[in-house]
C-alpha positions, -999 to 999 in steps of 0.1 A, spaced: 325 -516 728 299 -521 756 271 -518 731 288 -540 705 289 -512 679 324 -520 668 311 -553 655 283 -537 636 301 -508 620 336 -507 604 363 -487 622 376 -474 589 355 -448 569 337 -462 539 351 -439 513 356 -463 483 326 -449 464 336 -413 470 372 -421 458 357 -434 426 338 -402 422 368 -380 429 390 -400 405 363 -397 378 362 -359 383 400 -357 378 400 -379 347 372 -367 325 381 -358 290 349 -347 275 327 -317 282 290 -311 280 276 -276 281 243 -268 298 226 -234 300 205 -224 329 179 -199 315 164 -181 344 156 -148 361 178 -151 392 212 -155 374 229 -127 393 227 -149 424 237 -184 414 228 -198 448 192 -193 439 197 -224 416 221 -243 438 201 -275 437 198 -273 399 236 -268 397 243 -298 419 218 -320 400 235 -312 367 269 -318 383 259 -352 397 245 -364 364 276 -352 345 299 -371 369 278 -402 364 284 -400 327 321 -391 332 317 -357 317 330 -322 327 301 -298 331 304 -265 315 275 -245 331 264 -213 315 241 -187 329 216 -169 306 194 -141 320 160 -149 304 150 -113 300 181 -108 278 165 -131 252 134 -110 248 128 -91 216 124 -58 234 162 -59 239 170 -66 203 200 -47 192 215 -45 227 248 -62 234 232 -83 262 206 -96 237 231 -106 211 254 -122 237 226 -141 253 214 -156 220 249 -164 209 255 -182 241 222 -201 239 229 -213 204 263 -227 215 252 -250 243 244 -288 241 213 -285 263 194 -263 287 174 -261 319 145 -238 323 141 -237 362 113 -226 384 105 -191 395 78 -166 403 66 -134 385 63 -123 349 98 -108 345 118 -128 321 88 -151 310 89 -141 274 126 -149 273 120 -183 287 93 -189 261 118 -178 234 144 -203 247 118 -231 248 108 -223 212 144 -223 201 151 -256 219 120 -272 204 125 -261 168 163 -266 168 161 -300 186 182 -289 215 177 -311 246 157 -292 272 145 -299 307 118 -277 322 112 -276 360 81 -262 376 76 -228 358 99 -243 332 74 -270 324 46 -245 324 66 -224 299 69 -254 276 31 -258 276 24 -222 270 50 -220 242 35 -251 225 0 -237 227 11 -204 212 33 -217 184 19 -251 175 -18 -248 184 -19 -212 173 -34 -199 206 -15 -166 205 -28 -153 238 -20 -185 257 -6 -175 291 -7 -183 328 -32 -166 351 -2 -158 373 9 -134 346 -22 -124 327 -55 -130 345 -74 -113 317 -64 -136 288 -91 -158 274 -68 -188 272 -53 -196 306 -31 -226 298 -18 -224 334 -41 -217 363 -40 -214 401 -47 -248 417 -84 -254 420 -84 -263 456 -68 -229 467 -85 -195 470 -75 -170 443 -56 -141 457 -46 -155 490 -9 -161 491 -4 -176 526 -5 -214 528 -15 -219 492 14 -239 479 15 -276 471 45 -287 490 65 -318 498 67 -354 483 37 -363 462 30 -394 440 31 -391 403 15 -419 382 33 -426 350 12 -430 318 21 -446 285 23 -426 253 -5 -428 228 -2 -453 200 3 -425 175 36 -417 191 50 -450 178 72 -453 208 70 -483 232 81 -464 263 78 -428 273 109 -408 283 95 -408 318 93 -446 318 128 -449 305 142 -425 331 124 -440 360 132 -476 349 97 -486 341 82 -476 375 44 -472 376 47 -442 400 74 -420 415 76 -398 446 91 -363 439 91 -331 459 68 -302 449 67 -265 455 41 -247 433 9 -227 433 -1 -230 396 -7 -260 374 -16 -268 337 -52 -262 330 -68 -296 326 -93 -281 301 -66 -279 275 -49 -312 280 -69 -332 254 -62 -306 228 -25 -304 235 -22 -342 235 -41 -344 202 -14 -321 188 16 -341 200 24 -328 234 21 -358 257 14 -357 295 30 -389 307 28 -381 344 -3 -372 364 -13 -370 400 -35 -397 416 -67 -379 404 -54 -378 368 -63 -341 369 -30 -325 377 -3 -327 350 31 -336 364 52 -346 333 52 -335 297 72 -347 268 74 -349 230 79 -382 212 116 -391 207 109 -392 169 101 -355 171 127 -343 196 158 -358 213 147 -346 248 118 -323 253 109 -331 289 92 -310 316 82 -318 352 60 -299 376 79 -311 406 115 -303 416 136 -334 409 168 -315 417 159 -316 454 165 -354 456 197 -355 435 228 -370 452 263 -377 439 256 -415 442 220 -413 432 214 -389 403 181 -373 395 165 -392 366 153 -361 347 187 -344 350 205 -376 340 183 -378 309 192 -342 300 229 -349 303 225 -381 283 207 -364 255 229 -333 255 260 -355 252 245 -377 224 243 -408 246 206 -411 252 199 -435 224 228 -459 232 221 -458 270 185 -470 266 193 -492 235 168 -473 213 165 -481 176 181 -454 156 151 -447 134 130 -439 165 153 -412 179 157 -376 168 194 -368 169 204 -337 190 216 -307 171 248 -303 191 271 -329 206 296 -336 233 329 -318 232 364 -331 240 380 -315 270 415 -302 262 434 -295 295 468 -279 294 497 -304 297 510 -282 324 478 -283 344 490 -277 379 478 -292 412 458 -262 422 438 -265 389 433 -302 396 422 -294 431 397 -268 418 384 -293 393 381 -320 419 361 -297 442 336 -289 415 340 -307 382 320 -278 369 329 -247 351 304 -219 358 304 -191 333 280 -163 341 272 -140 312 257 -114 335 272 -102 368 
């Protein structure tokens, strides 16, 4: 009272907004299923920020999140015929959308590329983060541009077509202090006229901003030597750094795909329950079939997702313990590998 703080701050906790969130979690009636296709699925905490970002976006849309783990290596052809391979593909084909998160090392890469190809050709909403975005670029180069040996120098330094390279300002082979870290500015760029789309997905998600600040953690980047060729074949880079040399955001036109969106940065790190990450919100909107309506898009300009939102059917005898569990998470995490 001596400092007059009682007059500046309420004595009662300001919990109204949190009560709304808790009530929303308890009352959701529809479910959206999202797969996390990664290489660290045996330790879910490795993707904790991704889980939370999906959860926040689902709550914003009043949806229950059914989160499914898929070990990316189980999607690779070398495992064809094995039970894990069949189960992984069955699961992938059942979800409404997917996230390809970041990671290091070659293990599981071909599985990620297979998931990207499936999402692209089957029009399943997909969000690629860091290595996930790089995987989208490599897959597109291989299967659309016909560059069969397209790869990252991180995984194959001998390939003639390095679609992803170590950042030019760093010294090859030295691991210490070589990562691009922290908040960095990304400039948003319009789509080419050939896309016949007034606003890019990036512009829609970030509310027309000219630039955004997002957090980074990477050592490799898309090779700028291939950008023009990729863009001429429909893969649009709508976010770049301030030099216009580093690719930050990639997307397909909405007439081609309902949500094919990748970012070099880690948007999950800034997600909060009351301030959802725009890329993750976009994924949930697309996976639930709400993207078009949310942004008031003309129907003829939007490619409809292959799957759709599902009704949640709770038991009429759902007890208080189940409600408590639901309130604490609003997320059903179903690992397919333990």
